[in-house]
C-alpha positions in Angstrom: -30.5 -167.8 104.2 -26.9 -167.7 105.4 -24.1 -166.6 103.2 -21.2 -169.0 102.5 -17.7 -168.0 103.7 -15.9 -169.7 100.9 -17.5 -170.4 97.5 -16.4 -173.2 95.2 -16.4 -173.3 91.4 -19.9 -173.7 90.2 -21.5 -172.1 93.3 -24.0 -169.3 92.9 -23.5 -165.8 94.3 -26.7 -163.7 93.7 -27.1 -165.3 90.3 -23.4 -165.2 89.4 -21.9 -168.6 88.8 -18.3 -169.0 90.2 -15.8 -169.8 87.5 -12.6 -169.6 89.6 -11.1 -168.1 92.7 -9.1 -165.0 91.9 -7.8 -164.2 95.4 -8.4 -164.4 99.1 -7.5 -162.3 102.1 -8.4 -161.6 105.7 -11.7 -159.8 104.8 -13.0 -162.1 102.1 -12.5 -163.5 98.6 -12.7 -162.4 95.0 -14.1 -164.7 92.4 -14.3 -164.7 88.7 -18.0 -165.4 87.9 -20.3 -165.7 84.9 -22.8 -162.9 84.7 -26.4 -164.3 85.2 -27.7 -162.9 81.9 -24.9 -161.4 79.8 -22.2 -163.3 78.0 -19.5 -161.8 80.3 -17.4 -162.8 83.3 -17.1 -160.3 86.2 -15.1 -160.2 89.3 -17.2 -160.6 92.4 -15.8 -159.6 95.8 -17.5 -161.1 98.9 -17.1 -159.8 102.4 -17.0 -162.6 105.0 -19.9 -162.9 107.3 -17.7 -162.7 110.4 -16.9 -159.0 109.5 -20.5 -157.8 109.2 -20.7 -157.1 112.9 -18.1 -154.4 112.4 -20.1 -151.4 111.3 -16.9 -149.6 110.0 -15.9 -152.6 107.8 -19.4 -153.0 106.5 -19.8 -149.3 105.7 -16.4 -149.2 104.0 -17.3 -152.2 101.8 -20.6 -150.7 100.7 -19.0 -147.3 100.2 -16.4 -148.7 97.8 -19.2 -149.6 95.3 -21.2 -146.4 95.8 -18.1 -144.1 95.3 -16.7 -145.9 92.3 -19.9 -146.8 90.4 -20.4 -143.3 88.9 -16.8 -143.2 87.5 -16.3 -144.5 83.9 -12.7 -144.3 83.0 -10.4 -146.7 81.1 -7.8 -146.7 83.9 -10.2 -147.4 86.7 -11.8 -150.8 87.4 -15.6 -150.4 86.8 -18.1 -151.3 89.5 -21.4 -152.8 88.2 -23.5 -153.8 91.1 -23.6 -154.7 94.8 -25.9 -156.5 97.2 -26.4 -158.8 100.1 -26.9 -162.5 100.1 -27.8 -164.0 103.5 -25.4 -162.4 105.9 -22.7 -161.7 103.3 -22.1 -158.6 101.1 -20.9 -158.7 97.6 -19.7 -156.3 94.9 -19.6 -157.1 91.1 -16.9 -155.3 89.2 -14.9 -155.5 86.0 -12.7 -158.5 85.7 -9.2 -157.6 84.5 -7.3 -160.6 83.2 -3.6 -160.7 83.7 -1.5 -159.7 86.6 -0.7 -156.8 88.9 2.3 -154.6 89.2 3.4 -156.3 92.5 3.6 -159.7 90.8 5.3 -158.2 87.8 7.9 -156.7 90.2 8.5 -160.1 91.8 10.2 -161.3 88.6 12.3 -158.1 88.2 14.3 -157.4 91.4 16.1 -154.5 89.8 12.9 -152.7 88.7 10.9 -152.7 85.6 11.8 -151.5 82.1 11.5 -147.8 82.1 9.0 -147.6 79.2 6.8 -149.9 81.2 7.1 -147.6 84.2 6.1 -144.6 82.1 3.1 -146.4 80.7 2.0 -147.7 84.1 2.4 -144.4 85.9 0.8 -142.4 83.2 -2.3 -144.7 83.1 -2.6 -144.7 86.9 -2.3 -141.0 87.0 -5.0 -140.6 84.5 -7.3 -142.8 86.6 -6.5 -140.9 89.8 -7.2 -137.6 88.2 -10.6 -138.9 87.1 -11.3 -140.0 90.7 -10.2 -136.7 92.0 -12.5 -134.9 89.6 -15.3 -136.8 91.2 -14.2 -135.7 94.6 -12.7 -139.1 95.6 -9.3 -140.0 97.0 -8.0 -143.6 96.6 -5.9 -143.7 99.8 -4.3 -147.1 98.9 -2.3 -146.6 95.7 0.3 -149.4 95.6 1.7 -152.0 93.1 -0.8 -154.7 94.2 -3.7 -152.4 93.3 -2.5 -151.7 89.7 -3.9 -154.3 87.4 -2.2 -155.1 84.1 -3.3 -157.2 81.1 -0.3 -158.6 79.3 -0.3 -157.9 75.6 -2.6 -155.0 75.9 -0.8 -151.7 76.5 -4.0 -149.9 77.2 -5.1 -152.3 80.0 -3.6 -150.5 83.0 -6.3 -150.1 85.7 -6.4 -148.9 89.2 -8.5 -151.1 91.5 -9.4 -151.7 95.1 -10.9 -148.4 96.3 -11.8 -150.2 99.6 -10.5 -147.4 101.8 -11.3 -144.6 99.5 -13.1 -141.5 100.8 -14.8 -138.5 99.5 -12.4 -135.6 99.6 -14.9 -133.5 101.6 -15.3 -136.3 104.1 -13.0 -135.4 107.0 -13.6 -138.6 108.8 -16.7 -140.6 109.3 -15.1 -144.0 109.2 -13.2 -145.2 112.3 -9.5 -145.9 112.0 -7.1 -145.1 109.3 -7.8 -148.2 107.2 -4.0 -148.7 106.8 -2.3 -152.1 106.6 1.3 -153.0 106.7 1.3 -153.3 102.9 -0.4 -150.0 102.5 1.9 -148.2 105.0 4.9 -148.6 102.6 3.2 -146.1 100.3 1.2 -143.9 102.7 1.6 -140.2 102.9 2.6 -138.5 106.2 -0.8 -136.9 106.6 -2.5 -140.2 106.1 -0.3 -141.9 108.7 -1.1 -139.0 111.1 -4.9 -139.3 110.3 -4.8 -135.7 109.1 -6.7 -134.1 106.3 -6.2 -136.0 103.0 -6.7 -134.7 99.5 -5.5 -135.5 96.0 -1.9 -134.8 96.9 -1.9 -137.8 99.3 -2.5 -140.0 96.3 0.3 -138.2 94.5 2.6 -139.1 97.3 1.5 -142.8 97.2 1.9 -142.9 93.4 5.4 -141.5 93.7 6.3 -144.1 96.4 4.9 -146.8 94.1 6.9 -145.4 91.1 10.0 -145.5 93.3 9.5 -149.3 93.6 8.7 -149.8 90.0 12.0 -148.1 89.0 14.2 -149.7 91.6 12.6 -153.0 92.7 12.1 -151.9 96.3 9.9 -149.4 98.1 11.5 -146.2 99.3 11.4 -147.1 103.0 11.6 -150.5 104.7 12.0 -151.3 108.4 11.7 -154.2 110.9 8.5 -152.8 112.3 5.5 -150.8 111.1 6.5 -148.0 113.4 9.8 -147.8 111.7 8.2 -147.4 108.3 5.8 -144.8 109.7 8.7 -142.9 111.2 10.6 -142.9 107.8 7.6 -141.5 105.9 7.2 -138.8 108.6 10.8 -137.7 109.0 13.3 -139.4 106.7 14.5 -137.8 103.5 13.4 -139.4 100.3 16.2 -141.8 99.3 17.9 -141.6 95.9 16.3 -143.9 93.2 19.4 -143.1 91.0 21.7 -144.6 93.7 19.6 -147.8 93.8 19.4 -148.1 90.0 22.3 -146.4 88.3 20.5 -146.7 84.9 18.2 -143.9 86.0 18.9 -140.2 85.3 19.7 -138.3 88.5 17.0 -135.9 87.7 14.4 -138.5 88.5 15.3 -138.1 92.2 14.2 -134.4 92.2 10.8 -135.4 90.7 10.3 -138.2 93.3 11.4 -135.9 96.1 9.0 -133.2 95.0 6.1 -135.7 94.8 7.0 -137.2 98.2 7.5 -133.9 100.0 6.4 -134.1 103.7 4.4 -130.9 103.2 1.5 -131.5 100.8 1.8 -127.9 99.6 5.2 -128.7 98.2 4.0 -131.6 96.0 2.6 -131.6 92.5 -1.0 -130.4 92.4 -2.3 -133.5 90.5 -1.2 -137.0 89.6 -1.0 -135.9 85.9 1.4 -133.2 86.8 3.6 -135.7 88.5 3.5 -138.1 85.6 4.4 -135.4 83.1 7.3 -134.3 85.3 8.6 -137.9 85.6 8.4 -138.2 81.8 10.3 -135.0 81.4 13.0 -136.0 83.9 13.8 -139.1 81.8 15.3 -136.7 79.2 17.6 -134.9 81.7 16.9 -131.6 79.8 14.8 -129.1 81.7 14.2 -131.7 84.5 14.9 -129.2 87.2 12.3 -126.8 85.9 9.8 -129.5 85.4 10.2 -130.7 89.0 9.8 -127.3 90.5 6.7 -126.2 88.7 3.1 -127.3 89.1 3.3 -127.6 92.9 1.1 -126.2 95.6 -2.6 -126.5 96.4 -4.5 -129.2 94.6 -6.2 -127.9 91.4 -9.9 -127.5 91.8 -11.9 -130.0 89.7 -11.5 -130.6 87.0 -7.7 -130.9 87.4 -5.5 -131.3 84.4 -5.6 -134.8 83.2 -2.9 -136.9 81.7 -3.7 -137.0 78.0 -2.2 -136.4 74.5 0.7 -134.1 74.7 2.0 -132.1 71.8 5.7 -132.8 71.0 6.2 -129.0 70.9 5.2 -128.6 74.6 7.7 -131.1 75.8 11.3 -130.5 77.0 14.0 -129.8 74.4 15.3 -132.5 72.1 12.4 -134.9 72.0 9.3 -136.5 73.4 9.5 -138.2 76.8 11.7 -141.3 77.0 12.0 -143.9 79.7 15.6 -143.0 80.2 18.2 -140.4 79.2 21.1 -142.8 79.4 21.6 -146.0 77.4 19.2 -148.5 78.9 20.6 -151.0 81.5 21.0 -154.7 80.8 18.1 -157.0 81.7 17.7 -157.0 84.6 19.6 -153.8 85.4 23.1 -154.5 86.9 24.1 -153.7 90.4 22.5 -154.2 93.8 19.0 -152.8 94.4 20.1 -151.4 97.7 21.4 -147.8 98.5 25.1 -147.3 97.9 26.4 -145.8 101.1 23.2 -143.7 101.8 22.4 -143.0 105.4 19.3 -144.7 106.6 17.0 -143.4 109.5 17.2 -145.2 112.8 15.5 -148.6 112.7 15.5 -148.7 108.9 17.2 -151.4 106.8 18.2 -151.4 103.2 15.6 -153.1 101.0 16.2 -156.9 101.0 17.4 -158.6 97.9 15.0 -160.9 96.2 15.8 -164.6 95.8 18.6 -165.2 93.3 17.9 -166.5 89.9 19.6 -169.8 90.8 17.4 -170.2 93.8 14.3 -169.5 91.8 15.4 -172.0 89.2 15.9 -174.6 91.9 12.4 -174.0 93.2 10.9 -174.2 89.8 12.8 -177.5 89.1 11.5 -178.9 92.3 7.9 -177.9 91.6 8.1 -179.3 88.0 9.4 -182.6 89.5 6.5 -182.9 91.9 4.1 -181.8 89.1 5.3 -184.6 86.9 4.5 -187.2 89.5 1.1 -185.7 90.2 0.4 -185.4 86.5 1.0 -189.1 85.9 -1.5 -190.0 88.6 -4.0 -187.5 87.2 -3.7 -188.9 83.7 -4.4 -192.5 85.0 -7.5 -191.3 86.9 -8.8 -189.4 83.9 -8.5 -192.3 81.5 -10.0 -194.7 84.0 -13.1 -192.4 84.4 -13.7 -192.1 80.6 -12.6 -188.5 80.4 -10.6 -187.2 77.5 -6.9 -187.7 77.9 -4.8 -184.7 79.0 -2.6 -183.2 76.3 1.1 -183.6 76.6 3.1 -180.7 77.9 2.9 -177.9 75.2 5.9 -176.6 73.4 6.6 -172.8 73.3 8.7 -170.6 71.0 9.2 -166.9 71.5 9.3 -164.8 68.3 9.5 -161.1 67.8 5.7 -160.8 67.8 4.3 -163.6 69.9 4.8 -166.7 72.1 3.9 -169.6 69.8 2.3 -172.4 71.7 1.7 -175.9 70.2 0.5 -179.3 71.3 -0.4 -182.7 70.0 -4.1 -183.4 69.2 -6.2 -185.5 71.5 -8.6 -188.1 70.1 -12.2 -187.0 70.5 -11.4 -183.4 71.3 -13.3 -180.7 69.5 -11.6 -177.7 71.1 -8.8 -176.8 73.5 -8.4 -174.3 76.3 -4.9 -172.7 76.9 -3.8 -171.0 80.1 -0.9 -168.6 80.5 0.1 -169.2 84.1 -3.4 -169.2 85.7 -5.2 -167.1 83.1 -7.2 -168.5 80.2 -6.0 -166.9 77.0 -7.4 -169.2 74.2 -10.3 -171.5 73.5 -10.8 -173.0 70.0 -10.3 -176.0 67.8 -6.7 -175.4 66.7 -3.6 -177.2 68.2 -1.5 -174.0 68.0 -2.0 -170.6 69.5 0.0 -167.4 69.0 0.0 -165.4 72.2 0.8 -161.7 71.4 3.8 -160.9 73.5 2.9 -160.3 77.1 4.7 -157.9 79.3 8.3 -159.0 80.1 8.3 -161.9 82.5 8.4 -165.7 82.9 5.3 -167.6 81.8 4.2 -171.2 81.6 1.4 -172.5 79.4 -1.0 -175.5 79.9 -3.7 -177.0 77.7 -6.9 -178.9 78.4 -9.0 -180.8 75.8 -12.8 -180.3 75.5 -15.6 -182.2 73.7 -19.3 -182.1 73.4 -19.4 -185.9 73.5 -17.2 -186.6 76.5 -16.0 -185.1 79.8 -13.1 -182.6 79.2 -9.6 -183.4 80.4 -7.7 -181.8 83.1 -5.0 -179.3 82.2 -1.7 -180.7 81.0 1.6 -180.2 82.7 2.8 -176.7 82.4 5.3 -175.9 79.6 8.9 -175.2 80.4 9.3 -171.6 81.8 9.1 -169.2 78.9 11.0 -165.9 79.3 9.7 -162.9 77.5 12.2 -160.0 77.3 11.5 -156.4 76.4 10.6 -156.1 72.7 9.3 -153.4 70.3 5.8 -155.0 70.6 3.5 -152.9 68.4 6.4 -150.9 67.1 8.2 -153.9 65.8 7.3 -153.1 62.2 9.2 -149.8 62.5 12.3 -151.6 63.8 12.0 -154.0 60.9 12.0 -151.1 58.4 15.2 -149.6 59.8 17.2 -152.7 60.9 20.6 -151.0 60.6 19.5 -147.9 62.6 17.4 -149.3 65.4 18.7 -152.0 67.8 17.1 -155.4 68.0 15.2 -154.6 71.2 14.8 -151.6 73.5 17.4 -153.0 75.9 20.2 -153.8 73.5 22.8 -151.4 72.2 23.6 -153.1 68.8 22.0 -150.2 66.9 23.8 -147.5 65.0 26.3 -145.6 67.2 25.2 -147.6 70.2 22.2 -145.4 70.7 19.7 -146.1 73.5 16.2 -146.5 72.2 12.6 -147.1 73.5 9.1 -147.3 72.1 6.2 -145.3 73.2 2.5 -144.9 72.4 1.6 -141.7 70.5 0.2 -140.1 73.6 3.6 -138.6 74.1 4.1 -137.6 70.5 2.0 -136.5 67.6 -1.5 -137.7 68.4 -2.2 -139.1 64.9 0.8 -141.4 64.8 0.2 -144.9 66.2 3.7 -146.0 67.3 7.1 -144.3 67.7 10.6 -145.3 68.4 13.0 -142.7 69.9 16.8 -143.0 70.3 19.5 -140.9 71.9 23.2 -140.8 71.6 24.7 -139.9 75.0 28.1 -138.6 75.9 28.8 -138.7 79.7 25.0 -138.2 80.4 24.7 -135.4 77.9 22.5 -135.8 74.8 24.6 -135.4 71.6 21.7 -136.1 69.2 18.4 -137.9 69.0 16.0 -139.2 66.5 12.4 -140.2 66.6 10.6 -142.4 64.0 6.9 -141.8 63.9 4.8 -144.6 62.5 1.5 -144.4 60.7 0.9 -148.1 59.7 -2.6 -147.6 58.4 -1.9 -144.4 56.4 -4.7 -142.5 58.3 -6.5 -139.5 56.8 -4.6 -136.4 57.5 -1.2 -138.0 57.4 0.2 -135.2 55.3 -1.1 -132.7 57.9 0.5 -134.7 60.7 3.9 -134.6 58.9 3.6 -130.9 58.4 3.0 -130.4 62.1 6.0 -132.6 62.9 8.2 -130.8 60.5 6.9 -127.3 61.6 5.7 -126.4 58.1 9.3 -126.2 56.8 9.9 -126.3 53.0 11.0 -129.7 51.5 14.3 -130.3 49.7 15.5 -133.5 48.0 17.3 -136.0 50.2 19.3 -139.2 49.7 20.3 -141.3 52.6 23.6 -143.0 53.2 22.0 -146.2 51.9 20.8 -144.5 48.7 17.1 -144.2 49.6 15.5 -141.0 48.3 13.0 -138.7 50.0 12.7 -135.2 51.3 14.4 -133.3 54.1 13.0 -130.4 56.2 15.0 -128.0 58.4 13.5 -126.3 61.5 14.0 -125.4 65.1 12.1 -127.1 67.9 12.3 -126.2 71.6 15.5 -124.3 71.0 17.0 -127.3 69.3 18.0 -127.6 65.6 16.3 -130.4 63.8 15.9 -132.1 60.4 12.8 -134.0 59.3 13.0 -136.9 56.8 10.3 -138.6 54.8 11.0 -141.4 52.2 9.4 -142.2 48.8 9.6 -146.0 49.4 6.1 -147.4 49.8 6.5 -148.9 53.3 8.9 -146.2 54.6 6.5 -143.6 53.3 4.3 -144.5 56.3 7.0 -143.2 58.7 8.4 -139.7 59.4 11.8 -139.2 61.1 12.9 -136.3 63.2 16.6 -135.8 64.0 17.8 -133.1 66.5 21.2 -132.1 67.6 22.1 -130.7 71.0 24.4 -128.0 69.6 25.0 -126.6 66.1 22.7 -125.6 63.3 19.8 -127.2 61.3 22.4 -127.9 58.6 24.3 -130.0 61.2 21.1 -131.9 61.8 20.8 -132.5 58.1 24.4 -133.8 57.9 23.7 -136.1 60.9 20.6 -137.4 59.0 22.9 -138.1 56.1 25.1 -140.3 58.3 22.3 -142.4 59.7 22.0 -145.9 58.0 18.4 -145.6 56.7 
């Protein structure tokens, strides 16, 4: 039996039924397929038969499954099975709905929102540390291999270990396994085919982080040799110069992680992630960047995980920026400002303008309208259900609301966000929990047990999702005069810059947090963090005692007349005041206010000024 080079929807791959084509490349295709026995869809990667004669390619493909299968980690794509059908090889792995970081970057030429970058880098670092503990280096960390599920902050997964190697394997496979896309993020030792360990992945993660923050990789050139030369000899460019909204201290962290000498880099991906988080506060960034470097930590290395707020740099838990956040997208060109470039290198190209993208979208929609009319005629003539009209969309603080007109004879509907199915059910409305910031279009198809289902409708008008408080929205709603309307706006009290983070960076029992800073010429004047406990978990009182350092309580009345208790204490050499309220909903929050200079009484007076 011969394998098939390209499978179609409905085809069988070793018992898996193909549902859709997820992607294709020079080596083969990846399909979304129904598991032969379980009620689950997996991703099935198939190596084209033409490559089986290459022993190195075949070995690399099989080794990917063998190396990853033993690793069970939430930030690594799981591998379930592998096999051979005819003269084709296949691997079944976890299907991750959504997008990847490269596609996300395509819509944000100035770089991603910094809280997104923190979440992505922290998740990938945790996955890398898990792989390194198993003695495995990834060797191909780049935006395209970071998979993201919109609307699910926990779904950040590192995939495609196709050129991964065991750390103790000094060679074995011929060639470097590098492509032009990989080369933009490759370490000097990987380019030189030298010894590679966990610190090579740290370098690649830092190069990837550079692009996530600025919208362009650190080095670009007209030729692959120019990119190679830059990685080997050129200084690490300034991310701050390319994106003025970043603290300058980020440059030192990236330069450390991308040092030409592996011994000068961070020892683990987790160390790099923590240093990056620390640099976003500007306080103690130099110390954070210069520690935790040298030889890789022997397994198990320190893993990214819950961090106590008392172990973090002064003032507060890690933010995605120590200056007021930039506008969306960040202003200014994404190219260096007067920075020297190595010979043969060019500044990163600008991405197409918004106007140009809008023109392209308009052209595509016009063509789609013509095609859609023909499709509807064919469907009706064949006795299929009619296609729904183009759906309407509305963006709220909590979701994208999608609605459409019912179709006669339909018993359920299927909704796609871009090309990903996100809903199946009988309703003619669907609330899509806010996906990651980006531009999305929705389409609907009608289904019935009595008749053939319709084709998908025309796509909705482009729906833009901006940065929002997401799961922390309820905190912002409790303090509307204190917290700005979104992480990127400056309409909050005193024009503070704010961001939301998961509790991994704060007290581990809180579920959401919002942190704000008041800056004066890049210096923190004061900060406050609102910890949220929306389900009033057991041990809430203990959690507040930890946050407030066990200080005694005194009565407190806010500027808006709300009563509660205040606590005075020192934290990381900063003077702070903790506030809790007696009001039922606000009783599920705790607020920490810290001042850069002065006493704890000054922090209490600052708390009295805040509109809460």
